[in-house]
C-alpha positions as CSV (number, residue, x, y, z in Angstrom):
1,M,-86.0,200.1,178.1
2,S,-83.3,202.3,178.5
3,E,-79.8,200.7,179.8
4,M,-78.6,202.0,183.1
5,L,-74.9,202.2,183.2
6,P,-72.6,204.1,185.8
7,A,-70.1,205.4,183.1
8,L,-70.5,206.3,179.3
9,V,-68.0,207.2,176.7
10,I,-69.0,208.3,173.0
11,G,-66.0,207.5,171.1
12,A,-63.0,205.4,171.0
13,G,-60.3,207.5,170.0
14,P,-57.3,209.4,172.3
15,A,-59.8,211.2,174.4
16,G,-62.3,208.4,174.9
17,L,-60.0,206.2,175.7
18,M,-58.2,208.5,178.0
19,A,-61.3,209.3,180.0
20,A,-62.6,206.1,180.1
21,E,-59.5,204.8,181.6
22,M,-59.8,207.4,184.3
23,M,-63.3,206.2,185.5
24,A,-62.2,202.8,185.2
25,D,-59.3,203.7,187.4
26,A,-62.1,205.2,189.7
27,G,-63.8,202.0,190.4
28,Q,-66.6,202.6,187.6
29,H,-67.9,199.7,184.9
30,V,-67.1,201.6,182.1
31,V,-68.9,201.2,178.5
32,V,-67.6,203.5,174.6
33,A,-69.9,203.5,172.3
34,E,-67.9,203.6,169.3
35,A,-69.6,204.3,166.0
36,K,-67.1,202.7,163.8
37,P,-65.9,198.7,163.5
38,S,-62.6,199.2,165.4
39,S,-61.3,201.9,167.9
40,G,-58.6,205.0,167.6
41,R,-59.2,204.9,163.2
42,K,-57.8,208.7,163.2
43,F,-55.0,207.7,165.6
44,L,-54.2,205.1,163.5
45,M,-54.2,207.0,160.4
46,A,-52.1,209.8,161.7
47,G,-49.2,207.4,163.1
48,K,-49.0,205.8,159.3
49,S,-46.1,208.2,158.7
50,G,-45.1,208.2,162.1
51,L,-46.8,209.0,165.1
52,N,-46.1,212.5,166.6
53,L,-47.2,212.2,170.0
54,T,-45.8,215.7,171.6
55,K,-43.1,217.9,171.9
56,D,-40.5,218.2,174.0
57,E,-40.5,221.7,175.0
58,P,-40.9,224.1,177.9
59,T,-44.6,224.0,179.3
60,A,-45.4,228.3,178.7
61,E,-44.0,227.7,175.1
62,F,-46.0,224.6,174.4
63,Q,-49.2,225.6,175.6
64,L,-48.7,228.8,173.1
65,H,-49.6,226.6,170.1
66,Y,-53.1,226.8,171.5
67,A,-53.3,230.3,171.0
68,E,-56.2,232.3,172.6
69,A,-57.0,228.3,173.7
70,S,-54.4,228.6,175.9
71,H,-55.1,230.5,178.9
72,W,-58.1,227.8,179.9
73,L,-56.5,224.4,178.5
74,S,-53.2,226.1,180.7
75,P,-54.3,223.6,184.0
76,V,-55.1,220.5,181.3
77,L,-51.5,220.7,180.2
78,R,-49.9,221.3,182.9
79,D,-51.8,218.3,184.6
80,F,-50.9,216.4,181.1
81,G,-48.2,217.7,179.4
82,P,-45.5,216.4,177.2
83,A,-43.3,214.8,180.1
84,E,-46.6,213.1,181.1
85,V,-47.2,211.9,177.8
86,Q,-43.5,210.3,176.9
87,A,-44.1,208.4,180.4
88,W,-47.7,207.1,179.7
89,A,-46.6,205.7,176.0
90,R,-43.6,204.1,178.0
91,D,-45.6,202.6,180.7
92,L,-47.6,201.0,178.2
93,G,-44.2,199.4,177.2
94,Q,-43.8,201.3,173.9
95,D,-40.7,203.6,174.4
96,V,-40.3,207.0,172.8
97,F,-37.3,209.3,171.7
98,T,-37.0,212.8,170.9
99,G,-36.2,214.0,166.9
100,S,-34.0,216.8,166.6
101,S,-37.0,219.5,166.3
102,G,-38.1,217.7,170.0
103,R,-40.9,216.4,168.2
104,V,-41.3,212.4,170.5
105,F,-42.0,209.5,168.4
106,P,-42.9,205.8,170.0
107,T,-39.2,203.8,168.8
108,A,-41.6,201.8,166.7
109,M,-43.0,204.6,164.6
110,K,-46.4,203.3,164.3
111,A,-49.5,204.0,166.6
112,S,-50.6,200.7,166.5
113,P,-48.5,198.8,168.9
114,L,-49.3,201.4,171.8
115,L,-52.7,201.6,170.6
116,R,-53.0,197.6,171.0
117,A,-51.2,198.0,174.4
118,W,-53.8,200.1,175.3
119,L,-56.9,198.3,174.3
120,I,-55.7,195.4,176.8
121,R,-54.8,197.4,179.7
122,L,-58.4,199.0,179.1
123,R,-59.8,195.8,179.1
124,E,-58.1,194.8,181.7
125,K,-59.7,197.4,184.2
126,G,-63.3,196.2,183.0
127,V,-64.0,198.7,180.1
128,E,-66.2,197.2,177.7
129,I,-66.1,198.7,174.0
130,R,-69.1,198.3,171.9
131,M,-68.5,198.9,168.1
132,R,-71.1,200.3,165.6
133,W,-73.2,202.4,168.1
134,R,-73.8,205.2,166.2
135,W,-75.1,208.5,168.4
136,I,-78.0,209.7,166.8
137,G,-79.4,211.9,169.7
138,F,-81.1,212.3,172.7
139,D,-84.8,211.2,174.4
140,G,-85.2,213.2,177.3
141,A,-82.1,212.7,179.4
142,D,-81.4,209.3,177.4
143,L,-78.9,209.0,175.1
144,V,-80.3,207.2,171.8
145,F,-77.6,204.8,169.3
146,D,-78.0,203.3,166.1
147,V,-77.1,199.8,166.1
148,A,-77.2,197.4,163.4
149,G,-80.4,199.3,162.0
150,E,-81.9,199.2,166.1
151,R,-82.5,201.9,168.3
152,R,-80.8,201.1,171.8
153,T,-81.2,203.8,174.4
154,L,-78.6,204.6,177.3
155,S,-79.1,206.1,181.1
156,P,-75.5,206.7,182.5
157,E,-74.7,208.2,185.4
158,R,-71.8,210.3,183.8
159,T,-70.9,210.8,180.2
160,V,-68.0,212.0,178.6
161,L,-68.5,213.1,175.0
162,A,-65.1,212.2,172.7
163,L,-66.8,212.2,169.5
164,G,-63.9,214.2,167.1
165,G,-64.0,217.2,165.0
166,A,-65.3,217.6,161.4
167,S,-62.7,216.2,159.2
168,W,-61.9,212.4,158.0
169,A,-65.6,211.8,158.3
170,R,-64.7,208.4,157.1
171,L,-62.8,207.6,160.3
172,G,-65.6,208.5,162.1
173,S,-64.6,212.4,163.0
174,D,-67.8,213.8,160.9
175,G,-69.5,216.7,163.0
176,S,-73.1,214.8,163.0
177,W,-72.9,215.3,166.6
178,A,-73.2,219.3,167.0
179,P,-77.3,219.7,166.2
180,F,-77.8,217.4,168.8
181,L,-76.2,219.8,171.0
182,A,-77.2,222.8,169.4
183,A,-80.8,221.7,170.0
184,R,-80.2,221.8,174.3
185,G,-78.7,225.2,173.6
186,V,-75.3,224.2,173.7
187,R,-73.4,227.2,172.2
188,L,-71.1,226.2,169.3
189,S,-68.6,227.8,167.5
190,P,-68.4,227.1,163.5
191,F,-66.3,224.1,162.2
192,E,-63.2,225.3,159.9
193,P,-60.6,223.4,158.4
194,S,-57.4,223.8,160.4
195,N,-54.0,222.0,159.6
196,V,-54.9,221.8,155.8
197,G,-53.3,222.6,152.5
198,Y,-54.1,224.9,149.8
199,S,-55.3,225.2,146.5
200,I,-53.3,226.0,143.6
201,D,-53.7,226.0,139.9
202,W,-50.4,224.7,138.8
203,S,-49.2,225.0,135.6
204,D,-48.1,222.5,132.9
205,H,-44.6,222.7,133.9
206,M,-44.7,222.0,137.9
207,R,-46.0,218.3,137.1
208,P,-42.4,216.9,136.9
209,H,-42.2,218.1,140.8
210,L,-46.0,217.0,142.3
211,G,-45.5,215.4,145.0
212,A,-42.2,217.0,146.0
213,P,-41.0,218.6,148.9
214,V,-39.4,221.9,149.1
215,K,-37.4,222.6,152.3
216,S,-35.3,224.7,154.7
217,I,-37.4,227.6,153.9
218,E,-39.1,230.2,155.9
219,L,-42.9,230.7,155.3
220,T,-44.6,233.9,156.8
221,A,-48.3,235.0,157.0
222,G,-49.4,238.1,159.4
223,D,-47.4,238.0,162.7
224,L,-46.2,234.4,162.3
225,T,-42.6,233.5,160.9
226,L,-41.3,230.2,160.9
227,R,-38.8,227.6,159.3
228,G,-40.4,224.5,158.0
229,E,-41.5,222.8,154.8
230,V,-44.1,222.3,152.4
231,V,-45.3,220.2,149.5
232,I,-46.0,220.3,146.1
233,S,-49.5,218.7,145.8
234,T,-51.7,217.7,142.6
235,R,-53.8,220.0,144.1
236,G,-51.6,223.1,145.4
237,L,-49.6,223.2,148.6
238,E,-49.2,220.9,151.9
239,G,-47.5,220.0,154.5
240,G,-46.2,221.4,158.2
241,G,-45.0,224.7,157.3
242,I,-48.6,225.2,156.1
243,Y,-50.3,223.6,159.0
244,A,-48.4,225.7,161.4
245,L,-49.9,228.9,159.8
246,S,-53.7,227.8,159.3
247,R,-55.0,230.2,161.9
248,A,-53.5,233.5,160.3
249,L,-54.5,232.2,156.8
250,R,-57.8,231.5,157.5
251,D,-58.0,235.2,158.3
252,G,-56.7,235.9,155.0
253,A,-52.9,236.6,155.8
254,E,-50.8,236.6,152.7
255,L,-48.7,233.9,152.5
256,R,-44.9,234.6,151.6
257,M,-42.1,232.0,151.6
258,D,-38.2,232.8,152.0
259,L,-36.1,230.5,149.5
260,F,-32.9,231.9,151.5
261,P,-33.6,232.1,154.9
262,D,-29.9,231.5,156.2
263,W,-28.8,234.4,153.5
264,T,-28.8,237.9,153.0
265,E,-30.2,239.8,150.4
266,A,-26.8,241.5,149.7
267,R,-25.1,237.7,150.0
268,I,-27.8,236.6,147.4
269,A,-27.1,239.6,145.0
270,E,-23.5,239.3,145.0
271,R,-23.5,236.1,143.9
272,L,-26.0,236.6,141.3
273,A,-23.8,239.4,140.1
274,G,-20.9,237.6,139.6
275,R,-22.3,235.3,136.7
276,P,-21.6,236.0,133.0
277,R,-24.1,238.3,131.9
278,R,-24.8,236.3,128.5
279,E,-26.0,233.4,130.9
280,S,-30.0,232.7,131.3
281,Q,-31.9,233.1,134.4
282,A,-32.3,229.4,135.1
283,N,-28.3,228.7,134.8
284,R,-27.6,231.8,136.8
285,L,-29.9,231.0,139.7
286,R,-28.4,227.1,139.3
287,K,-24.9,228.0,139.4
288,A,-24.9,231.3,141.5
289,L,-27.0,230.0,144.0
290,G,-28.0,226.3,143.4
291,L,-31.3,226.9,142.8
292,Q,-32.6,224.0,141.3
293,G,-35.7,221.4,140.9
294,A,-38.6,221.7,142.7
295,R,-37.6,225.5,144.2
296,L,-36.0,226.7,140.9
297,S,-39.6,225.7,139.4
298,L,-41.6,227.8,141.9
299,V,-39.5,231.0,141.3
300,Q,-40.3,230.4,137.7
301,E,-44.2,229.6,138.5
302,W,-44.5,232.8,140.1
303,L,-41.9,235.3,139.5
304,R,-41.6,235.5,135.7
305,P,-40.5,237.6,134.1
306,L,-37.6,237.2,136.6
307,P,-36.2,240.9,138.0
308,A,-32.8,241.5,135.6
309,D,-31.6,243.5,138.4
310,P,-29.2,241.4,141.0
311,L,-30.9,242.8,144.3
312,T,-34.6,243.0,143.0
313,L,-34.3,239.2,142.3
314,A,-32.6,238.8,145.6
315,R,-35.2,240.7,147.5
316,H,-37.7,238.2,145.8
317,L,-36.2,234.8,146.6
318,K,-36.1,236.5,150.2
319,N,-39.8,237.2,150.1
320,L,-41.7,235.0,147.7
321,S,-45.2,235.6,147.4
322,V,-47.5,232.5,147.1
323,P,-50.5,233.4,145.5
324,L,-52.5,230.6,147.5
325,G,-56.6,230.0,146.1
326,A,-58.9,228.5,148.9
327,A,-58.4,226.1,151.8
328,R,-59.1,222.2,150.9
329,P,-62.3,220.9,152.0
330,M,-62.7,220.7,155.6
331,D,-62.9,216.4,155.0
332,E,-58.9,216.8,153.6
333,A,-57.9,218.9,156.9
334,I,-56.5,217.2,159.7
335,S,-58.0,218.7,162.3
336,T,-60.9,221.2,162.8
337,A,-61.1,224.4,165.1
338,G,-64.5,225.6,165.8
339,G,-66.6,223.2,168.2
340,I,-68.1,223.5,171.6
341,H,-67.6,226.8,172.7
342,R,-65.6,227.4,175.8
343,D,-68.5,229.1,177.6
344,A,-70.4,226.3,177.0
345,L,-68.1,224.3,179.7
346,D,-67.4,224.8,183.5
347,Q,-63.7,224.0,184.9
348,R,-64.3,220.6,184.8
349,L,-65.1,220.8,181.0
350,M,-68.9,219.6,181.9
351,L,-71.5,221.5,179.6
352,R,-73.6,223.8,181.9
353,K,-76.9,223.2,179.9
354,L,-76.1,219.6,180.2
355,P,-75.2,218.6,183.6
356,G,-73.3,215.2,184.2
357,I,-72.2,215.2,180.4
358,F,-68.5,216.3,179.8
359,A,-66.6,217.1,176.4
360,A,-63.4,216.4,175.5
361,G,-60.9,215.9,172.6
362,E,-61.7,217.9,169.4
363,M,-65.1,218.3,170.2
364,L,-63.5,221.4,171.9
365,D,-63.0,224.6,170.1
366,W,-59.4,224.7,170.3
367,D,-57.1,224.7,167.5
368,A,-53.2,223.6,167.4
369,P,-50.6,223.1,164.8
370,T,-49.4,219.4,163.9
371,G,-46.1,218.7,166.0
372,G,-47.4,216.6,168.5
373,Y,-49.8,219.0,170.1
374,L,-52.8,217.8,168.6
375,V,-52.7,214.3,170.3
376,T,-51.2,215.3,173.6
377,A,-54.5,217.7,174.1
378,C,-56.4,215.3,173.3
379,L,-55.1,212.7,175.6
380,A,-55.0,215.5,178.1
381,T,-58.4,216.8,177.8
382,G,-59.6,213.2,177.8
383,R,-57.7,212.6,181.0
384,W,-59.4,215.7,182.7
385,A,-62.9,215.3,181.3
386,G,-62.8,211.7,182.7
387,R,-61.4,212.2,186.2
388,E,-63.9,215.1,186.9
389,A,-66.7,212.9,185.6
390,A,-65.7,210.2,187.6
391,G,-66.2,212.3,190.5
392,W,-69.5,214.0,189.8
393,A,-72.6,213.0,191.5
394,S,-76.1,214.6,190.6
395,P,-77.0,216.9,193.0
């Protein structure tokens, strides 16, 4: 027998929990089905090094970070953007602060207190979260789940899908839902890694610098240029500077690095030319420019033999070509591009092919860098889809 429900959410991440709260606020009994044994596992992982909830910047500037998806996400993000995210966290008893870069963090610098307070509030509103309920497809209009090896079937009046993208499968986002929707005619865009590191085959001399950050640099890929930092990992380069250029790098753009973004070529060349001719190149760079450690090793890794001419060397230091290999595997990516195509959704975020079924979060085909943009869009689309689902009635 199929269990009848007023409202169902599949996925207990930020998008799903927000959708559940919207439907509960509308007076509906909501069941959240979650495949894992606990809620918000990817949310908690993201918050281990300090949960970046949003970015405190003007709405128009904020929305530009969603690139081609910004036009259809615009009303969703206007409805629940950076200011609303901060107010939401405070309403849960979690104060926030804005860092020097505009990034907003909970004062506790962790995701767990925020998630714990949210789950308590949802429980008080009557939201029921069923753990270890894994969605395995449709049976007619019903939704089928594997629960401890048993087949269970639900027949909800309205459903919000919030199953995440296709990265960090161990935390629940494995993209296994895609074939179920494709079989029902829902248009999907292929998954691609986003906010992901790139492979580089380092020589042995880089071993002492594995794990080291390289800060205060400028990175360029295609038409995009930004200030940021990278981390030298055992497998290549990672970090926010790389992640923010994901779209351009995915499209094949070359990555270039400016090690002295605040210096002109002329100033660098003048400093280099002032050193004794007999000095070694390494000492010359160290004493003239303060270049040492991981930064100096990167120059030696990618630029040897170093040009003797000061101006030529200065040009390279301001425009260092980075020989990236392939992107790291999708399951190592912080997020993924691709998913449910915009054309498959109406303005309510309801699937055109499946009336009464809405979608939110990373399931949707939008892409954004880290820095608060990912969390904000998950919360905003979950809120939008949950509110629209709450007001939906079958014809």
